[in-house]
Chimera marker file (.cmm) of the C-alpha trace (Angstrom):
<marker_set name="trace">
<marker id="1" x="0.382" y="-0.053" z="0.035" r="1" g="1" b="0" radius="0.5"/>
<marker id="2" x="0.927" y="3.671" z="-0.424" r="1" g="1" b="0" radius="0.5"/>
<marker id="3" x="1.860" y="5.369" z="2.980" r="1" g="1" b="0" radius="0.5"/>
<marker id="4" x="1.491" y="9.291" z="3.276" r="1" g="1" b="0" radius="0.5"/>
<marker id="5" x="2.984" y="11.010" z="6.078" r="1" g="1" b="0" radius="0.5"/>
<marker id="6" x="1.048" y="8.282" z="8.763" r="1" g="1" b="0" radius="0.5"/>
<marker id="7" x="3.387" y="5.798" z="9.999" r="1" g="1" b="0" radius="0.5"/>
<marker id="8" x="1.899" y="2.252" z="11.617" r="1" g="1" b="0" radius="0.5"/>
<marker id="9" x="0.021" y="1.750" z="14.196" r="1" g="1" b="0" radius="0.5"/>
<marker id="10" x="2.537" y="1.242" z="17.003" r="1" g="1" b="0" radius="0.5"/>
<marker id="11" x="4.558" y="4.116" z="16.098" r="1" g="1" b="0" radius="0.5"/>
<marker id="12" x="1.472" y="6.356" z="15.776" r="1" g="1" b="0" radius="0.5"/>
<marker id="13" x="-0.019" y="5.531" z="19.096" r="1" g="1" b="0" radius="0.5"/>
<marker id="14" x="3.306" y="5.172" z="20.769" r="1" g="1" b="0" radius="0.5"/>
<marker id="15" x="6.391" y="5.519" z="19.489" r="1" g="1" b="0" radius="0.5"/>
<marker id="16" x="5.315" y="9.459" z="17.869" r="1" g="1" b="0" radius="0.5"/>
<marker id="17" x="3.679" y="10.671" z="21.365" r="1" g="1" b="0" radius="0.5"/>
<marker id="18" x="6.821" y="9.175" z="23.546" r="1" g="1" b="0" radius="0.5"/>
<marker id="19" x="9.312" y="10.781" z="20.865" r="1" g="1" b="0" radius="0.5"/>
<marker id="20" x="7.294" y="13.852" z="21.409" r="1" g="1" b="0" radius="0.5"/>
<marker id="21" x="7.206" y="13.666" z="24.848" r="1" g="1" b="0" radius="0.5"/>
<marker id="22" x="11.233" y="13.510" z="25.302" r="1" g="1" b="0" radius="0.5"/>
<marker id="23" x="12.862" y="13.913" z="21.513" r="1" g="1" b="0" radius="0.5"/>
<marker id="24" x="10.359" y="16.270" z="19.960" r="1" g="1" b="0" radius="0.5"/>
<marker id="25" x="13.363" y="16.588" z="17.405" r="1" g="1" b="0" radius="0.5"/>
<marker id="26" x="13.284" y="13.055" z="16.151" r="1" g="1" b="0" radius="0.5"/>
<marker id="27" x="9.173" y="13.144" z="16.112" r="1" g="1" b="0" radius="0.5"/>
<marker id="28" x="9.915" y="14.536" z="12.612" r="1" g="1" b="0" radius="0.5"/>
<marker id="29" x="11.023" y="10.937" z="11.459" r="1" g="1" b="0" radius="0.5"/>
<marker id="30" x="8.240" y="10.061" z="9.383" r="1" g="1" b="0" radius="0.5"/>
<marker id="31" x="9.030" y="5.846" z="10.010" r="1" g="1" b="0" radius="0.5"/>
<marker id="32" x="11.123" y="5.706" z="12.870" r="1" g="1" b="0" radius="0.5"/>
<marker id="33" x="10.164" y="1.696" z="13.136" r="1" g="1" b="0" radius="0.5"/>
<marker id="34" x="10.381" y="0.972" z="9.453" r="1" g="1" b="0" radius="0.5"/>
<marker id="35" x="13.520" y="-1.306" z="9.444" r="1" g="1" b="0" radius="0.5"/>
<marker id="36" x="14.816" y="0.938" z="6.556" r="1" g="1" b="0" radius="0.5"/>
<marker id="37" x="17.988" y="2.459" z="7.492" r="1" g="1" b="0" radius="0.5"/>
<marker id="38" x="21.713" y="3.160" z="6.469" r="1" g="1" b="0" radius="0.5"/>
<marker id="39" x="24.176" y="4.669" z="7.881" r="1" g="1" b="0" radius="0.5"/>
<marker id="40" x="28.122" y="5.290" z="8.027" r="1" g="1" b="0" radius="0.5"/>
<marker id="41" x="30.477" y="2.717" z="9.147" r="1" g="1" b="0" radius="0.5"/>
<marker id="42" x="32.203" y="4.916" z="11.688" r="1" g="1" b="0" radius="0.5"/>
<marker id="43" x="28.863" y="5.602" z="13.376" r="1" g="1" b="0" radius="0.5"/>
<marker id="44" x="27.096" y="2.571" z="13.737" r="1" g="1" b="0" radius="0.5"/>
<marker id="45" x="29.845" y="0.841" z="14.981" r="1" g="1" b="0" radius="0.5"/>
<marker id="46" x="29.889" y="3.042" z="17.549" r="1" g="1" b="0" radius="0.5"/>
<marker id="47" x="26.763" y="3.130" z="19.471" r="1" g="1" b="0" radius="0.5"/>
<marker id="48" x="24.907" y="-0.198" z="20.999" r="1" g="1" b="0" radius="0.5"/>
<marker id="49" x="21.953" y="-1.799" z="19.420" r="1" g="1" b="0" radius="0.5"/>
<marker id="50" x="19.025" y="-3.445" z="21.044" r="1" g="1" b="0" radius="0.5"/>
<marker id="51" x="18.277" y="-7.447" z="19.857" r="1" g="1" b="0" radius="0.5"/>
<marker id="52" x="14.252" y="-6.792" z="19.745" r="1" g="1" b="0" radius="0.5"/>
<marker id="53" x="11.984" y="-4.707" z="18.527" r="1" g="1" b="0" radius="0.5"/>
<marker id="54" x="13.416" y="-1.662" z="19.984" r="1" g="1" b="0" radius="0.5"/>
<marker id="55" x="16.347" y="-1.736" z="17.573" r="1" g="1" b="0" radius="0.5"/>
<marker id="56" x="15.272" y="1.197" z="15.107" r="1" g="1" b="0" radius="0.5"/>
<marker id="57" x="14.425" y="3.233" z="17.757" r="1" g="1" b="0" radius="0.5"/>
<marker id="58" x="17.035" y="2.506" z="19.841" r="1" g="1" b="0" radius="0.5"/>
<marker id="59" x="19.454" y="3.198" z="17.256" r="1" g="1" b="0" radius="0.5"/>
<marker id="60" x="17.655" y="6.538" z="16.943" r="1" g="1" b="0" radius="0.5"/>
<marker id="61" x="18.362" y="7.802" z="19.975" r="1" g="1" b="0" radius="0.5"/>
<marker id="62" x="21.892" y="6.585" z="20.039" r="1" g="1" b="0" radius="0.5"/>
<marker id="63" x="23.057" y="8.524" z="17.327" r="1" g="1" b="0" radius="0.5"/>
<marker id="64" x="20.515" y="11.755" z="18.077" r="1" g="1" b="0" radius="0.5"/>
<marker id="65" x="22.473" y="12.219" z="21.471" r="1" g="1" b="0" radius="0.5"/>
<marker id="66" x="25.992" y="11.340" z="20.357" r="1" g="1" b="0" radius="0.5"/>
<marker id="67" x="26.262" y="13.260" z="17.095" r="1" g="1" b="0" radius="0.5"/>
<marker id="68" x="23.143" y="15.006" z="16.843" r="1" g="1" b="0" radius="0.5"/>
<marker id="69" x="20.326" y="15.848" z="14.679" r="1" g="1" b="0" radius="0.5"/>
<marker id="70" x="22.828" y="17.005" z="11.682" r="1" g="1" b="0" radius="0.5"/>
<marker id="71" x="23.933" y="13.248" z="10.765" r="1" g="1" b="0" radius="0.5"/>
<marker id="72" x="20.511" y="12.101" z="10.706" r="1" g="1" b="0" radius="0.5"/>
<marker id="73" x="18.746" y="12.585" z="7.181" r="1" g="1" b="0" radius="0.5"/>
<marker id="74" x="15.516" y="10.297" z="5.835" r="1" g="1" b="0" radius="0.5"/>
<marker id="75" x="14.536" y="10.034" z="1.963" r="1" g="1" b="0" radius="0.5"/>
<marker id="76" x="10.904" y="9.346" z="0.641" r="1" g="1" b="0" radius="0.5"/>
<marker id="77" x="11.270" y="5.378" z="-0.939" r="1" g="1" b="0" radius="0.5"/>
<marker id="78" x="7.973" y="6.661" z="-2.430" r="1" g="1" b="0" radius="0.5"/>
<marker id="79" x="6.679" y="3.112" z="-2.441" r="1" g="1" b="0" radius="0.5"/>
<marker id="80" x="6.287" y="0.745" z="0.976" r="1" g="1" b="0" radius="0.5"/>
<marker id="81" x="4.501" y="-2.493" z="1.399" r="1" g="1" b="0" radius="0.5"/>
<marker id="82" x="3.205" y="-2.417" z="4.807" r="1" g="1" b="0" radius="0.5"/>
<marker id="83" x="1.705" y="-5.673" z="5.929" r="1" g="1" b="0" radius="0.5"/>
<marker id="84" x="-0.945" y="-5.582" z="8.841" r="1" g="1" b="0" radius="0.5"/>
<marker id="85" x="0.114" y="-7.348" z="11.891" r="1" g="1" b="0" radius="0.5"/>
<marker id="86" x="-2.878" y="-8.690" z="14.555" r="1" g="1" b="0" radius="0.5"/>
<marker id="87" x="-3.404" y="-6.268" z="17.802" r="1" g="1" b="0" radius="0.5"/>
<marker id="88" x="-1.688" y="-9.071" z="20.027" r="1" g="1" b="0" radius="0.5"/>
<marker id="89" x="1.727" y="-9.128" z="18.250" r="1" g="1" b="0" radius="0.5"/>
<marker id="90" x="1.650" y="-5.139" z="18.290" r="1" g="1" b="0" radius="0.5"/>
<marker id="91" x="0.821" y="-4.994" z="21.841" r="1" g="1" b="0" radius="0.5"/>
<marker id="92" x="4.035" y="-7.127" z="22.299" r="1" g="1" b="0" radius="0.5"/>
<marker id="93" x="6.091" y="-5.444" z="19.725" r="1" g="1" b="0" radius="0.5"/>
<marker id="94" x="4.888" y="-2.421" z="22.112" r="1" g="1" b="0" radius="0.5"/>
<marker id="95" x="6.376" y="-3.914" z="25.340" r="1" g="1" b="0" radius="0.5"/>
<marker id="96" x="9.644" y="-4.352" z="23.507" r="1" g="1" b="0" radius="0.5"/>
<marker id="97" x="9.738" y="-0.546" z="22.381" r="1" g="1" b="0" radius="0.5"/>
<marker id="98" x="8.998" y="0.439" z="25.444" r="1" g="1" b="0" radius="0.5"/>
<marker id="99" x="11.268" y="-1.438" z="27.671" r="1" g="1" b="0" radius="0.5"/>
<marker id="100" x="14.511" y="-0.077" z="24.963" r="1" g="1" b="0" radius="0.5"/>
<marker id="101" x="13.051" y="3.835" z="25.249" r="1" g="1" b="0" radius="0.5"/>
<marker id="102" x="12.365" y="3.601" z="29.295" r="1" g="1" b="0" radius="0.5"/>
<marker id="103" x="16.221" y="1.998" z="29.653" r="1" g="1" b="0" radius="0.5"/>
<marker id="104" x="17.340" y="4.935" z="27.110" r="1" g="1" b="0" radius="0.5"/>
<marker id="105" x="15.370" y="7.345" z="29.336" r="1" g="1" b="0" radius="0.5"/>
<marker id="106" x="16.948" y="6.691" z="31.877" r="1" g="1" b="0" radius="0.5"/>
<marker id="107" x="20.295" y="5.987" z="30.262" r="1" g="1" b="0" radius="0.5"/>
<marker id="108" x="20.414" y="9.977" z="28.977" r="1" g="1" b="0" radius="0.5"/>
<marker id="109" x="18.767" y="11.197" z="32.032" r="1" g="1" b="0" radius="0.5"/>
<marker id="110" x="15.483" y="12.340" z="30.752" r="1" g="1" b="0" radius="0.5"/>
<marker id="111" x="13.450" y="10.284" z="33.615" r="1" g="1" b="0" radius="0.5"/>
<marker id="112" x="14.177" y="8.659" z="36.781" r="1" g="1" b="0" radius="0.5"/>
<marker id="113" x="12.870" y="4.683" z="37.170" r="1" g="1" b="0" radius="0.5"/>
<marker id="114" x="12.647" y="3.779" z="40.842" r="1" g="1" b="0" radius="0.5"/>
<marker id="115" x="12.247" y="-0.088" z="39.817" r="1" g="1" b="0" radius="0.5"/>
<marker id="116" x="13.650" y="-2.209" z="37.577" r="1" g="1" b="0" radius="0.5"/>
<marker id="117" x="11.916" y="-2.507" z="34.012" r="1" g="1" b="0" radius="0.5"/>
<marker id="118" x="9.767" y="-5.791" z="33.905" r="1" g="1" b="0" radius="0.5"/>
<marker id="119" x="10.684" y="-7.982" z="31.318" r="1" g="1" b="0" radius="0.5"/>
<marker id="120" x="6.737" y="-10.339" z="31.749" r="1" g="1" b="0" radius="0.5"/>
<marker id="121" x="4.489" y="-9.331" z="29.311" r="1" g="1" b="0" radius="0.5"/>
<marker id="122" x="1.312" y="-10.719" z="30.234" r="1" g="1" b="0" radius="0.5"/>
<marker id="123" x="-0.923" y="-11.714" z="27.123" r="1" g="1" b="0" radius="0.5"/>
<marker id="124" x="-4.481" y="-11.400" z="27.205" r="1" g="1" b="0" radius="0.5"/>
<marker id="125" x="-6.828" y="-13.528" z="24.802" r="1" g="1" b="0" radius="0.5"/>
<marker id="126" x="-10.201" y="-14.511" z="25.224" r="1" g="1" b="0" radius="0.5"/>
<marker id="127" x="-10.587" y="-17.905" z="23.570" r="1" g="1" b="0" radius="0.5"/>
<marker id="128" x="-13.577" y="-20.254" z="24.454" r="1" g="1" b="0" radius="0.5"/>
<marker id="129" x="-15.335" y="-17.259" z="26.078" r="1" g="1" b="0" radius="0.5"/>
<marker id="130" x="-12.985" y="-17.144" z="28.740" r="1" g="1" b="0" radius="0.5"/>
<marker id="131" x="-9.887" y="-14.460" z="29.535" r="1" g="1" b="0" radius="0.5"/>
<marker id="132" x="-6.574" y="-16.798" z="29.124" r="1" g="1" b="0" radius="0.5"/>
<marker id="133" x="-3.504" y="-14.365" z="30.572" r="1" g="1" b="0" radius="0.5"/>
<marker id="134" x="-0.634" y="-16.121" z="29.529" r="1" g="1" b="0" radius="0.5"/>
<marker id="135" x="2.867" y="-14.442" z="31.247" r="1" g="1" b="0" radius="0.5"/>
<marker id="136" x="5.641" y="-14.149" z="28.527" r="1" g="1" b="0" radius="0.5"/>
<marker id="137" x="9.187" y="-13.084" z="28.967" r="1" g="1" b="0" radius="0.5"/>
<marker id="138" x="10.665" y="-10.782" z="26.877" r="1" g="1" b="0" radius="0.5"/>
<marker id="139" x="13.610" y="-8.690" z="27.191" r="1" g="1" b="0" radius="0.5"/>
<marker id="140" x="14.700" y="-5.838" z="25.055" r="1" g="1" b="0" radius="0.5"/>
<marker id="141" x="18.749" y="-6.835" z="25.635" r="1" g="1" b="0" radius="0.5"/>
<marker id="142" x="21.215" y="-4.563" z="24.307" r="1" g="1" b="0" radius="0.5"/>
<marker id="143" x="24.469" y="-5.535" z="22.654" r="1" g="1" b="0" radius="0.5"/>
<marker id="144" x="28.195" y="-3.209" z="23.022" r="1" g="1" b="0" radius="0.5"/>
<marker id="145" x="29.206" y="-1.512" z="20.330" r="1" g="1" b="0" radius="0.5"/>
<marker id="146" x="31.008" y="-2.882" z="17.941" r="1" g="1" b="0" radius="0.5"/>
<marker id="147" x="33.835" y="-0.854" z="18.695" r="1" g="1" b="0" radius="0.5"/>
<marker id="148" x="34.436" y="-2.595" z="22.140" r="1" g="1" b="0" radius="0.5"/>
<marker id="149" x="34.119" y="-6.335" z="20.557" r="1" g="1" b="0" radius="0.5"/>
<marker id="150" x="37.671" y="-7.391" z="20.859" r="1" g="1" b="0" radius="0.5"/>
<marker id="151" x="37.069" y="-10.210" z="17.889" r="1" g="1" b="0" radius="0.5"/>
<marker id="152" x="35.752" y="-7.358" z="15.983" r="1" g="1" b="0" radius="0.5"/>
<marker id="153" x="38.253" y="-4.833" z="16.198" r="1" g="1" b="0" radius="0.5"/>
<marker id="154" x="41.284" y="-8.110" z="15.499" r="1" g="1" b="0" radius="0.5"/>
<marker id="155" x="39.630" y="-8.250" z="12.402" r="1" g="1" b="0" radius="0.5"/>
<marker id="156" x="39.330" y="-4.511" z="11.444" r="1" g="1" b="0" radius="0.5"/>
<marker id="157" x="42.652" y="-4.997" z="11.427" r="1" g="1" b="0" radius="0.5"/>
<marker id="158" x="44.130" y="-7.209" z="9.631" r="1" g="1" b="0" radius="0.5"/>
<marker id="159" x="41.936" y="-6.110" z="7.100" r="1" g="1" b="0" radius="0.5"/>
<marker id="160" x="42.833" y="-2.577" z="7.056" r="1" g="1" b="0" radius="0.5"/>
<link id1="1" id2="2" r="1" g="1" b="0" radius="0.2"/>
<link id1="2" id2="3" r="1" g="1" b="0" radius="0.2"/>
<link id1="3" id2="4" r="1" g="1" b="0" radius="0.2"/>
<link id1="4" id2="5" r="1" g="1" b="0" radius="0.2"/>
<link id1="5" id2="6" r="1" g="1" b="0" radius="0.2"/>
<link id1="6" id2="7" r="1" g="1" b="0" radius="0.2"/>
<link id1="7" id2="8" r="1" g="1" b="0" radius="0.2"/>
<link id1="8" id2="9" r="1" g="1" b="0" radius="0.2"/>
<link id1="9" id2="10" r="1" g="1" b="0" radius="0.2"/>
<link id1="10" id2="11" r="1" g="1" b="0" radius="0.2"/>
<link id1="11" id2="12" r="1" g="1" b="0" radius="0.2"/>
<link id1="12" id2="13" r="1" g="1" b="0" radius="0.2"/>
<link id1="13" id2="14" r="1" g="1" b="0" radius="0.2"/>
<link id1="14" id2="15" r="1" g="1" b="0" radius="0.2"/>
<link id1="15" id2="16" r="1" g="1" b="0" radius="0.2"/>
<link id1="16" id2="17" r="1" g="1" b="0" radius="0.2"/>
<link id1="17" id2="18" r="1" g="1" b="0" radius="0.2"/>
<link id1="18" id2="19" r="1" g="1" b="0" radius="0.2"/>
<link id1="19" id2="20" r="1" g="1" b="0" radius="0.2"/>
<link id1="20" id2="21" r="1" g="1" b="0" radius="0.2"/>
<link id1="21" id2="22" r="1" g="1" b="0" radius="0.2"/>
<link id1="22" id2="23" r="1" g="1" b="0" radius="0.2"/>
<link id1="23" id2="24" r="1" g="1" b="0" radius="0.2"/>
<link id1="24" id2="25" r="1" g="1" b="0" radius="0.2"/>
<link id1="25" id2="26" r="1" g="1" b="0" radius="0.2"/>
<link id1="26" id2="27" r="1" g="1" b="0" radius="0.2"/>
<link id1="27" id2="28" r="1" g="1" b="0" radius="0.2"/>
<link id1="28" id2="29" r="1" g="1" b="0" radius="0.2"/>
<link id1="29" id2="30" r="1" g="1" b="0" radius="0.2"/>
<link id1="30" id2="31" r="1" g="1" b="0" radius="0.2"/>
<link id1="31" id2="32" r="1" g="1" b="0" radius="0.2"/>
<link id1="32" id2="33" r="1" g="1" b="0" radius="0.2"/>
<link id1="33" id2="34" r="1" g="1" b="0" radius="0.2"/>
<link id1="34" id2="35" r="1" g="1" b="0" radius="0.2"/>
<link id1="35" id2="36" r="1" g="1" b="0" radius="0.2"/>
<link id1="36" id2="37" r="1" g="1" b="0" radius="0.2"/>
<link id1="37" id2="38" r="1" g="1" b="0" radius="0.2"/>
<link id1="38" id2="39" r="1" g="1" b="0" radius="0.2"/>
<link id1="39" id2="40" r="1" g="1" b="0" radius="0.2"/>
<link id1="40" id2="41" r="1" g="1" b="0" radius="0.2"/>
<link id1="41" id2="42" r="1" g="1" b="0" radius="0.2"/>
<link id1="42" id2="43" r="1" g="1" b="0" radius="0.2"/>
<link id1="43" id2="44" r="1" g="1" b="0" radius="0.2"/>
<link id1="44" id2="45" r="1" g="1" b="0" radius="0.2"/>
<link id1="45" id2="46" r="1" g="1" b="0" radius="0.2"/>
<link id1="46" id2="47" r="1" g="1" b="0" radius="0.2"/>
<link id1="47" id2="48" r="1" g="1" b="0" radius="0.2"/>
<link id1="48" id2="49" r="1" g="1" b="0" radius="0.2"/>
<link id1="49" id2="50" r="1" g="1" b="0" radius="0.2"/>
<link id1="50" id2="51" r="1" g="1" b="0" radius="0.2"/>
<link id1="51" id2="52" r="1" g="1" b="0" radius="0.2"/>
<link id1="52" id2="53" r="1" g="1" b="0" radius="0.2"/>
<link id1="53" id2="54" r="1" g="1" b="0" radius="0.2"/>
<link id1="54" id2="55" r="1" g="1" b="0" radius="0.2"/>
<link id1="55" id2="56" r="1" g="1" b="0" radius="0.2"/>
<link id1="56" id2="57" r="1" g="1" b="0" radius="0.2"/>
<link id1="57" id2="58" r="1" g="1" b="0" radius="0.2"/>
<link id1="58" id2="59" r="1" g="1" b="0" radius="0.2"/>
<link id1="59" id2="60" r="1" g="1" b="0" radius="0.2"/>
<link id1="60" id2="61" r="1" g="1" b="0" radius="0.2"/>
<link id1="61" id2="62" r="1" g="1" b="0" radius="0.2"/>
<link id1="62" id2="63" r="1" g="1" b="0" radius="0.2"/>
<link id1="63" id2="64" r="1" g="1" b="0" radius="0.2"/>
<link id1="64" id2="65" r="1" g="1" b="0" radius="0.2"/>
<link id1="65" id2="66" r="1" g="1" b="0" radius="0.2"/>
<link id1="66" id2="67" r="1" g="1" b="0" radius="0.2"/>
<link id1="67" id2="68" r="1" g="1" b="0" radius="0.2"/>
<link id1="68" id2="69" r="1" g="1" b="0" radius="0.2"/>
<link id1="69" id2="70" r="1" g="1" b="0" radius="0.2"/>
<link id1="70" id2="71" r="1" g="1" b="0" radius="0.2"/>
<link id1="71" id2="72" r="1" g="1" b="0" radius="0.2"/>
<link id1="72" id2="73" r="1" g="1" b="0" radius="0.2"/>
<link id1="73" id2="74" r="1" g="1" b="0" radius="0.2"/>
<link id1="74" id2="75" r="1" g="1" b="0" radius="0.2"/>
<link id1="75" id2="76" r="1" g="1" b="0" radius="0.2"/>
<link id1="76" id2="77" r="1" g="1" b="0" radius="0.2"/>
<link id1="77" id2="78" r="1" g="1" b="0" radius="0.2"/>
<link id1="78" id2="79" r="1" g="1" b="0" radius="0.2"/>
<link id1="79" id2="80" r="1" g="1" b="0" radius="0.2"/>
<link id1="80" id2="81" r="1" g="1" b="0" radius="0.2"/>
<link id1="81" id2="82" r="1" g="1" b="0" radius="0.2"/>
<link id1="82" id2="83" r="1" g="1" b="0" radius="0.2"/>
<link id1="83" id2="84" r="1" g="1" b="0" radius="0.2"/>
<link id1="84" id2="85" r="1" g="1" b="0" radius="0.2"/>
<link id1="85" id2="86" r="1" g="1" b="0" radius="0.2"/>
<link id1="86" id2="87" r="1" g="1" b="0" radius="0.2"/>
<link id1="87" id2="88" r="1" g="1" b="0" radius="0.2"/>
<link id1="88" id2="89" r="1" g="1" b="0" radius="0.2"/>
<link id1="89" id2="90" r="1" g="1" b="0" radius="0.2"/>
<link id1="90" id2="91" r="1" g="1" b="0" radius="0.2"/>
<link id1="91" id2="92" r="1" g="1" b="0" radius="0.2"/>
<link id1="92" id2="93" r="1" g="1" b="0" radius="0.2"/>
<link id1="93" id2="94" r="1" g="1" b="0" radius="0.2"/>
<link id1="94" id2="95" r="1" g="1" b="0" radius="0.2"/>
<link id1="95" id2="96" r="1" g="1" b="0" radius="0.2"/>
<link id1="96" id2="97" r="1" g="1" b="0" radius="0.2"/>
<link id1="97" id2="98" r="1" g="1" b="0" radius="0.2"/>
<link id1="98" id2="99" r="1" g="1" b="0" radius="0.2"/>
<link id1="99" id2="100" r="1" g="1" b="0" radius="0.2"/>
<link id1="100" id2="101" r="1" g="1" b="0" radius="0.2"/>
<link id1="101" id2="102" r="1" g="1" b="0" radius="0.2"/>
<link id1="102" id2="103" r="1" g="1" b="0" radius="0.2"/>
<link id1="103" id2="104" r="1" g="1" b="0" radius="0.2"/>
<link id1="104" id2="105" r="1" g="1" b="0" radius="0.2"/>
<link id1="105" id2="106" r="1" g="1" b="0" radius="0.2"/>
<link id1="106" id2="107" r="1" g="1" b="0" radius="0.2"/>
<link id1="107" id2="108" r="1" g="1" b="0" radius="0.2"/>
<link id1="108" id2="109" r="1" g="1" b="0" radius="0.2"/>
<link id1="109" id2="110" r="1" g="1" b="0" radius="0.2"/>
<link id1="110" id2="111" r="1" g="1" b="0" radius="0.2"/>
<link id1="111" id2="112" r="1" g="1" b="0" radius="0.2"/>
<link id1="112" id2="113" r="1" g="1" b="0" radius="0.2"/>
<link id1="113" id2="114" r="1" g="1" b="0" radius="0.2"/>
<link id1="114" id2="115" r="1" g="1" b="0" radius="0.2"/>
<link id1="115" id2="116" r="1" g="1" b="0" radius="0.2"/>
<link id1="116" id2="117" r="1" g="1" b="0" radius="0.2"/>
<link id1="117" id2="118" r="1" g="1" b="0" radius="0.2"/>
<link id1="118" id2="119" r="1" g="1" b="0" radius="0.2"/>
<link id1="119" id2="120" r="1" g="1" b="0" radius="0.2"/>
<link id1="120" id2="121" r="1" g="1" b="0" radius="0.2"/>
<link id1="121" id2="122" r="1" g="1" b="0" radius="0.2"/>
<link id1="122" id2="123" r="1" g="1" b="0" radius="0.2"/>
<link id1="123" id2="124" r="1" g="1" b="0" radius="0.2"/>
<link id1="124" id2="125" r="1" g="1" b="0" radius="0.2"/>
<link id1="125" id2="126" r="1" g="1" b="0" radius="0.2"/>
<link id1="126" id2="127" r="1" g="1" b="0" radius="0.2"/>
<link id1="127" id2="128" r="1" g="1" b="0" radius="0.2"/>
<link id1="128" id2="129" r="1" g="1" b="0" radius="0.2"/>
<link id1="129" id2="130" r="1" g="1" b="0" radius="0.2"/>
<link id1="130" id2="131" r="1" g="1" b="0" radius="0.2"/>
<link id1="131" id2="132" r="1" g="1" b="0" radius="0.2"/>
<link id1="132" id2="133" r="1" g="1" b="0" radius="0.2"/>
<link id1="133" id2="134" r="1" g="1" b="0" radius="0.2"/>
<link id1="134" id2="135" r="1" g="1" b="0" radius="0.2"/>
<link id1="135" id2="136" r="1" g="1" b="0" radius="0.2"/>
<link id1="136" id2="137" r="1" g="1" b="0" radius="0.2"/>
<link id1="137" id2="138" r="1" g="1" b="0" radius="0.2"/>
<link id1="138" id2="139" r="1" g="1" b="0" radius="0.2"/>
<link id1="139" id2="140" r="1" g="1" b="0" radius="0.2"/>
<link id1="140" id2="141" r="1" g="1" b="0" radius="0.2"/>
<link id1="141" id2="142" r="1" g="1" b="0" radius="0.2"/>
<link id1="142" id2="143" r="1" g="1" b="0" radius="0.2"/>
<link id1="143" id2="144" r="1" g="1" b="0" radius="0.2"/>
<link id1="144" id2="145" r="1" g="1" b="0" radius="0.2"/>
<link id1="145" id2="146" r="1" g="1" b="0" radius="0.2"/>
<link id1="146" id2="147" r="1" g="1" b="0" radius="0.2"/>
<link id1="147" id2="148" r="1" g="1" b="0" radius="0.2"/>
<link id1="148" id2="149" r="1" g="1" b="0" radius="0.2"/>
<link id1="149" id2="150" r="1" g="1" b="0" radius="0.2"/>
<link id1="150" id2="151" r="1" g="1" b="0" radius="0.2"/>
<link id1="151" id2="152" r="1" g="1" b="0" radius="0.2"/>
<link id1="152" id2="153" r="1" g="1" b="0" radius="0.2"/>
<link id1="153" id2="154" r="1" g="1" b="0" radius="0.2"/>
<link id1="154" id2="155" r="1" g="1" b="0" radius="0.2"/>
<link id1="155" id2="156" r="1" g="1" b="0" radius="0.2"/>
<link id1="156" id2="157" r="1" g="1" b="0" radius="0.2"/>
<link id1="157" id2="158" r="1" g="1" b="0" radius="0.2"/>
<link id1="158" id2="159" r="1" g="1" b="0" radius="0.2"/>
<link id1="159" id2="160" r="1" g="1" b="0" radius="0.2"/>
</marker_set>
């Protein structure tokens, strides 16, 4: 489908409002969760990466905090094929994104959390006329920057 300025449901109901609150400059990124990113090697190898659904928003915040808005650009690709997911999948995706956002907001002193970030997501489904609650462990992990990985640095030296 052709998309105008709107992002997906998670973008418009969760991510864009939070970016407007804490990072208004980043709220102008049209598709912050698209996964359609490119970047300069020296920047990407110097930032940590989230392992799950928070990867895009985490990367956006890290680049902004470390290098500023001037290194971020966006291009209209004209056509995007978007596949809608069920609400239950979007809810779990939102939970993962929120974990990453909360960690970044705390790390960059935008908020102070008084407890650890929960990693149990209680999925609620209505099956056979009853509500079923299934606790799922969903933990967004953060990998260190590649420039902090010994093996990567050794390989990089050999190539140079």
